[in-house]
C-alpha positions in Angstrom: 14.0 9.7 -1.2 16.6 12.2 -2.5 15.9 14.7 -5.3 17.0 12.4 -8.1 14.9 9.5 -6.8 11.8 11.7 -6.4 12.1 13.1 -10.0 12.6 9.6 -11.4 9.6 8.3 -9.4 7.4 11.2 -10.6 8.6 10.7 -14.2 7.6 7.1 -14.1 4.1 8.0 -12.8 3.6 10.6 -15.4 4.8 8.4 -18.2 2.4 5.6 -17.0 -0.4 8.1 -17.1 0.3 10.0 -20.3 2.9 8.0 -22.2 5.3 11.0 -22.1 8.2 11.8 -19.9 8.5 15.0 -17.9 9.7 17.9 -19.9 12.3 20.4 -18.7 9.7 22.9 -17.3 7.9 20.2 -15.4 11.2 18.9 -14.0 12.0 22.5 -13.0 8.7 22.8 -11.2 9.2 19.6 -9.3 12.8 20.4 -8.4 11.9 23.9 -7.2 9.0 22.5 -5.2 11.3 20.1 -3.4 13.7 22.9 -2.7 10.8 25.0 -1.3 11.0 27.7 -4.0 8.0 29.8 -4.9 6.6 29.7 -8.4 8.2 33.2 -9.0 11.6 31.8 -7.9 11.2 28.8 -10.2 10.2 31.0 -13.1 13.3 33.2 -12.5 15.6 30.2 -12.4 14.1 28.7 -15.5 13.9 32.0 -17.3 10.2 31.9 -18.1 7.0 33.6 -17.0 5.4 32.9 -13.7 2.2 32.0 -15.4 3.9 29.3 -17.4 5.3 27.8 -14.2 1.9 27.9 -12.5 0.2 26.3 -15.4 2.8 23.5 -15.6 2.5 23.0 -11.8 -1.3 22.9 -11.9 -1.3 20.2 -14.7 1.3 18.2 -12.8 -0.7 18.2 -9.5 -3.8 17.2 -11.5 -2.1 14.2 -13.1 -0.4 13.1 -9.9 -3.7 13.4 -8.0 -5.5 11.2 -10.5 -2.8 8.6 -10.5 -2.1 8.5 -6.7 -5.8 8.7 -5.6 -5.2 11.6 -3.3 -5.1 15.4 -3.6 -1.6 16.4 -4.5 -0.6 20.0 -4.2 2.7 21.9 -4.2 2.7 21.9 -0.4 2.4 18.1 0.0 4.1 16.8 -3.1 7.1 15.3 -1.4 5.1 13.7 1.4 2.7 12.2 -1.2 5.6 10.6 -3.0 7.0 9.2 0.2 3.7 7.7 1.2 3.4 6.1 -2.3 6.8 4.5 -2.0 6.1 3.1 1.5 2.8 1.7 0.2 4.4 0.0 -2.8 7.2 -1.5 -0.8 4.7 -2.9 1.8 2.5 -4.2 -1.0 5.5 -5.8 -2.7 6.4 -7.6 0.5 2.9 -9.1 0.6 2.5 -10.1 -3.1 5.4 -9.7 -5.4 3.2 -10.4 -8.5 1.5 -7.1 -8.1 4.6 -5.2 -9.1 5.4 -7.4 -12.1 7.5 -10.2 -10.9 7.8 -12.1 -14.1 9.0 -15.7 -14.4 10.2 -16.6 -17.9 10.6 -20.4 -17.4 10.6 -23.2 -19.9 10.6 -26.9 -19.3 11.2 -27.8 -15.7 13.1 -30.9 -16.8 16.6 -30.8 -18.2 16.9 -31.1 -22.0 18.9 -34.2 -23.0 21.8 -32.1 -24.2 21.9 -29.7 -21.2 24.5 -30.7 -18.5 23.3 -30.7 -14.9 25.2 -28.5 -12.5 26.1 -31.6 -10.6 26.8 -34.4 -13.1 25.6 -37.8 -11.8 28.8 -39.6 -12.8 30.9 -37.1 -10.9 28.8 -37.4 -7.7 28.8 -41.2 -7.9 32.5 -41.5 -8.5 33.6 -39.0 -5.9 30.7 -37.9 -3.7 33.0 -36.0 -1.3 34.6 -33.9 -4.0 33.9 -30.2 -3.5 33.7 -28.3 -6.8 35.8 -25.1 -7.1 33.6 -22.0 -7.0 34.3 -19.0 -9.1 32.4 -15.8 -8.0 32.8 -12.2 -9.1 30.4 -10.1 -7.1 32.5 -7.0 -7.1 29.8 -4.9 -8.8 27.0 -6.1 -6.6 25.7 -3.4 -4.2 25.9 -4.0 -0.5 22.7 -5.3 1.1 20.4 -2.8 2.8 17.7 -3.4 5.2 14.5 -5.4 4.3 11.2 -4.1 5.6 7.8 -5.8 5.8 5.6 -2.8 6.8 5.5 1.0 6.7 6.4 1.2 10.3 9.8 -0.2 9.6 9.5 -3.7 11.2 12.4 -5.6 9.7 12.0 -9.2 8.8 14.1 -12.1 7.6 14.9 -11.4 4.0 11.5 -11.3 2.3 11.1 -15.0 2.8 8.1 -15.7 0.5 9.7 -13.9 -2.5 13.1 -15.5 -1.9 11.6 -19.0 -1.6 9.7 -18.5 -4.9 12.8 -17.3 -6.8 15.0 -20.0 -5.3 12.5 -22.7 -6.4 12.4 -21.3 -9.9 16.2 -21.2 -10.2 17.4 -24.3 -8.3 14.4 -26.7 -8.9 12.7 -25.6 -12.1 16.0 -24.5 -13.7 14.6 -21.3 -15.1 17.0 -19.7 -17.5 15.7 -16.1 -17.2 13.8 -14.3 -14.4 12.9 -10.6 -14.7 12.2 -8.4 -11.6 10.3 -5.4 -12.8 8.6 -2.4 -11.2 9.0 1.3 -10.5 12.1 2.6 -8.7 12.5 2.4 -5.0 10.6 -0.8 -4.2 13.7 -2.9 -3.6 14.3 -5.0 -6.8 18.1 -4.7 -6.6 18.2 -5.5 -2.9 16.0 -8.6 -3.4 18.2 -9.8 -6.2 21.3 -9.3 -4.2 19.8 -11.1 -1.2 18.9 -14.0 -3.5 22.4 -14.2 -5.0 24.0 -14.3 -1.5 21.7 -17.2 -0.6 22.2 -19.4 -3.7 25.6 -18.5 -5.0 27.3 -21.6 -3.7 25.0 -23.8 -5.7 26.8 -22.8 -8.9 30.3 -23.2 -10.1 30.4 -19.8 -11.7 28.5 -16.7 -10.5 29.0 -13.1 -11.8 27.0 -9.9 -11.1 27.1 -7.5 -14.0 26.0 -3.9 -13.8 25.0 -2.7 -17.2 24.2 0.8 -16.1 27.5 2.0 -17.7 26.3 0.6 -21.0 29.3 -1.5 -22.1 29.3 -2.5 -25.8 28.3 -6.1 -26.6 32.0 -6.9 -27.5 33.2 -5.5 -24.1 30.6 -7.5 -22.2 31.4 -10.6 -24.2 35.1 -10.2 -23.5 34.4 -9.7 -19.8 32.4 -12.9 -19.6 35.0 -14.9 -21.6 37.8 -13.8 -19.3 35.7 -14.8 -16.2 34.7 -18.2 -17.5 38.2 -19.0 -18.8 39.8 -18.0 -15.5 41.8 -15.4 -17.4 43.7 -18.1 -19.4 44.9 -17.3 -22.8 42.1 -17.7 -25.3 
């Protein structure tokens, strides 16, 4: 994990423990620790007393130790975070439900007024007709490696989790599925792998990254343009 990822990871752990995010001094302590600075150097950079830095660090190590179940110190903070990430990824591969894989799924059957993705009359009248597919995956990240265990043994695309998600979407017709959990466990990679596997089952597929926080109007216009194939509205 890089510096930004470690800080975000630690912030989520502290927030889960205390209900509060890291403050500026705590971030400075963690950042300095990762950069192998002494408490005195951190205090100089943050423009505060060394005792304040030591007290903030002591409280951080106590909270992290309680939450991680191991003795966390300034000297082993980074390695402790790395071990936790590996443990979570491995556990996620074994049982996705443990990290909050939530399935918001209504009726498995189609409501009477909901069109099927493959209308019966279309298939009957022209079974050989291939529908035109429209896909915009330009914002989807490239797929990374999938791992099944801490020792790095790769395996074929997290098969159990992908099979579950595919069943929910293609067979049970779930309208909304949320993949939740702390950062670094592979939620985005799992979603991207899923999209690659089932994208041709739908006439329209679009991957939208909301990290840039577009307004509702901008997002709506983007979708309208995509589904209208850029025709004049």
